[in-house]
C-alpha positions, -999 to 999 in steps of 0.1 A, spaced: 0 0 0 28 24 9 45 17 -25 13 29 -42 12 62 -25 40 79 -46 23 67 -78 -11 80 -67 4 114 -57 22 116 -91 -11 109 -110 -28 135 -89 -2 161 -98 -4 153 -135 -42 156 -135 -40 189 -116 -15 204 -141 -36 192 -170 -67 209 -156 -48 242 -151 -37 241 -187 -71 235 -200 -85 263 -178 -59 287 -190 -64 277 -226 -101 282 -223 -96 317 -209 -72 327 -237 -95 315 -264 -125 333 -249 -104 366 -248 -100 367 -285 -120 396 -299 -134 387 -334 -137 424 -342 -100 428 -338 -92 396 -356 -113 408 -386 -98 443 -386 -76 454 -415 -39 446 -414 -26 481 -420 4 496 -402 30 523 -405 47 509 -436 13 509 -455 6 545 -443 40 556 -454 35 539 -488 3 558 -494 19 590 -482 -14 600 -464 -23 602 -427 -61 597 -426 -76 609 -393 -112 608 -380 -121 640 -363 -152 655 -347 -165 689 -358 -166 710 -327 -155 744 -313 -124 729 -297 -113 699 -317 -118 709 -354 -138 737 -370 -137 762 -398 -133 799 -389 -136 823 -419 -128 795 -442 -97 784 -422 -93 751 -405 -86 754 -368 -88 733 -336 -67 716 -310 -67 682 -327 -63 699 -361 -31 718 -352 -16 687 -336 -24 665 -365 -8 690 -389 24 689 -369 23 651 -367 17 647 -404 46 671 -412 70 653 -389 61 620 -405 63 636 -440 27 627 -448 -2 645 -463 -30 651 -438 -65 639 -448 -94 645 -424 -126 626 -422 -153 642 -401 -173 618 -380 -211 618 -384 -218 591 -359 -197 588 -327 -210 552 -321 -195 539 -354 -160 554 -350 -142 521 -340 -159 503 -369 -146 530 -393 -111 527 -378 -109 489 -378 -122 488 -414 -92 508 -425 -111 539 -437 -89 559 -413 -57 552 -393 -63 574 -363 -93 587 -343 -81 621 -333 -104 637 -308 -102 635 -271 -114 601 -259 -112 589 -223 -91 557 -219 -113 530 -204 -108 492 -201 -140 486 -220 -128 504 -250 -94 487 -249 -112 455 -257 -116 467 -293 -89 494 -299 -57 507 -285 -50 542 -272 -20 564 -278 -1 581 -250 -24 605 -232 -26 641 -245 -38 656 -213 -56 648 -180 -91 660 -170 -120 648 -150 -158 645 -156 -181 670 -141 -218 676 -139 -232 703 -162 -263 720 -149 -282 752 -155 -287 779 -129 -322 794 -127 -329 821 -153 -331 848 -126 -298 836 -109 -285 872 -109 -315 885 -90 -318 860 -62 -297 856 -31 -267 833 -30 -285 811 -4 -316 808 -26 -294 799 -56 -277 771 -37 -310 756 -28 -318 751 -65 -286 734 -76 -269 700 -72 -238 701 -50 -230 664 -46 -234 634 -70 -255 616 -44 -283 642 -50 -287 627 -85 -305 596 -71 -338 592 -89 -330 622 -111 -323 622 -149 -290 628 -167 -288 630 -205 -257 616 -223 -247 596 -253 -250 558 -246 -216 547 -260 -196 573 -242 -173 572 -212 -199 594 -194 -224 565 -197 -199 541 -181 -191 565 -153 -228 571 -145 -234 534 -143 -205 530 -119 -216 561 -99 -251 547 -95 -237 516 -80 -213 535 -57 -239 558 -42 -264 529 -39 -292 545 -58 -306 547 -93 -297 575 -117 -321 577 -146 -300 579 -179 -316 596 -208 -297 585 -239 -291 610 -267 -282 607 -304 -246 596 -312 -245 624 -337 -245 651 -310 -211 664 -298 -205 671 -262 -205 708 -269 -240 706 -285 -252 686 -255 -239 713 -231 -257 739 -252 -289 719 -247 -285 722 -209 -279 760 -212 -311 763 -233 -331 742 -208 -338 714 -233 -323 689 -209 -317 691 -171 -282 677 -166 -253 662 -186 -217 650 -180 -187 665 -197 -149 666 -194 -140 695 -172 -119 714 -197 -148 713 -223 -173 723 -196 -152 751 -183 -146 768 -217 -183 765 -225 -193 780 -191 -168 808 -196 -191 825 -222 -223 811 -208 -224 819 -171 -258 803 -166 -240 770 -165 -227 755 -132 -199 729 -138 -181 725 -104 -195 692 -92 -169 664 -100 -182 630 -112 -149 612 -116 -112 612 -106 -86 624 -131 -88 605 -164 -64 603 -194 -75 617 -227 -59 602 -258 -62 593 -295 -71 559 -308 -54 534 -331 -61 498 -344 -47 471 -321 -28 457 -351 -11 490 -360 17 485 -334 45 503 -353 23 533 -361 12 535 -324 48 534 -312 57 563 -335 27 584 -325 34 577 -288 69 588 -291 58 620 -309 31 628 -283 55 623 -254 80 647 -270 53 673 -278 38 673 -242 70 687 -229 71 717 -252 58 752 -248 42 750 -282 19 722 -270 8 742 -240 2 772 -262 -21 752 -285 -40 737 -255 -45 770 -239 -57 785 -272 -86 762 -274 -94 753 -238 -86 784 -218 -87 814 -241 -123 828 -235 -120 855 -261 -109 831 -288 -138 807 -279 -164 834 -281 -155 841 -318 -160 806 -329 
């Protein structure tokens, strides 16, 4: 009987290792994303061969817009610099549906999504992010009463939200496939109460949604603080000082398969973030009130 014990133990170890391998194999196979597998095999060499940097942008008052016939915007100015440094011609494609952007990218219609996107684990399942461009946080955007200038400060405070927990059983309007939606779902769980989410069209930009709050068409929305702040600068009826998230990284987006291209873009962004020129461009579109009012 004692002679059998080592043999039995050896068999037990073999079975245990086999089970672990099978479990690990099952996990790896289930983590394969068919969307990524089906995406176009296009990387830096292909982009260089074409001689064109195709970027998907959003038409907005901060990212990309036309002023007196001239193209402007934070993303536009950075893209021009990137294209010049890579010795490529810049070709912009304006997004008409924010929900389909990853599909457009993975299909190979563009090689870069170039407007500020919050880096989230859910999005990383389908695409990869570049180095972050800047840090911001999400804030609640709400409208002060129309007569806010004629009432006391105490009365004004009674009519406004001051803490996210006050949103329980209230309605916030946002695009469904946005980082704001993910954050609201998490926030609802964290505060132990339901927040009613009113989903808006994916064709609306964050700036347009903020404008809907200012006009009283919707009650609340969520926005990145830098976007909310520049909008509130010329529209003082907006209150934007209630944080909804911690600091988050904002970046551009590439295909998972475009590893060489992403490395080049990452190196370029890291070198640009350290420059005065980068800060000048950022301040021009996110902090300069006079410039924003003219757009």
